[in-house]
C-alpha positions in Angstrom: 1.6 15.5 -18.4 5.1 17.6 -19.4 6.0 20.8 -18.3 4.8 22.7 -21.5 1.4 21.0 -20.7 1.2 18.6 -23.3 0.0 15.0 -22.7 2.3 12.0 -23.6 2.4 8.3 -23.0 4.1 6.6 -20.4 6.0 5.1 -22.9 7.5 8.7 -24.3 8.0 9.6 -20.6 9.5 6.8 -19.6 7.5 5.7 -16.7 6.6 2.3 -15.3 3.9 1.2 -12.7 5.2 0.0 -8.9 5.2 -3.2 -9.8 7.2 -3.3 -12.9 10.1 -2.1 -10.7 9.3 -5.3 -7.9 11.2 -8.5 -8.4 9.2 -11.4 -8.8 9.5 -13.0 -5.9 7.6 -9.7 -4.5 5.3 -10.0 -6.8 4.6 -13.5 -6.2 4.2 -12.8 -2.1 1.6 -10.2 -3.0 -0.3 -13.1 -4.8 -0.7 -14.6 -1.2 -0.8 -12.1 1.2 -2.4 -9.3 -0.7 -3.3 -7.0 2.1 -0.2 -6.7 3.7 1.2 -3.4 1.9 -2.5 -2.2 3.1 -1.9 -3.4 6.8 1.8 -2.3 6.5 0.8 1.7 5.6 -2.0 1.9 7.9 0.1 0.5 10.8 2.6 3.4 10.5 -0.6 5.7 11.0 -2.0 4.4 14.2 -0.9 6.2 17.4 -3.1 4.7 20.0 -4.1 1.0 20.2 -5.9 0.9 23.1 -8.4 4.5 24.3 -9.7 4.1 28.0 -9.3 0.4 27.8 -10.7 -0.3 24.2 -9.1 -1.1 21.1 -9.2 2.1 18.4 -11.1 1.6 15.2 -7.7 1.7 13.6 -6.1 -0.6 15.0 -8.9 -2.9 14.6 -9.3 -2.5 10.9 -5.6 -3.5 11.2 -6.4 -6.4 12.5 -8.6 -7.5 10.1 -6.2 -7.1 7.7 -3.9 -9.0 9.1 -6.2 -11.9 9.7 -7.2 -12.3 6.3 
């Protein structure tokens, strides 16, 4: 949406999808490891890996994504 409240297409606003801005090597890598970005972002939000001697839910989810 433009500042004046009118809708416009991506081409008119000169917008691109995130993957269109990435290199071809990155896109190929992302096809082989599709959950790498998700896992990396999740890891940044983890405060504790263990609580009371047990793994936290977020850390377990991160480990599951890294195994895939």
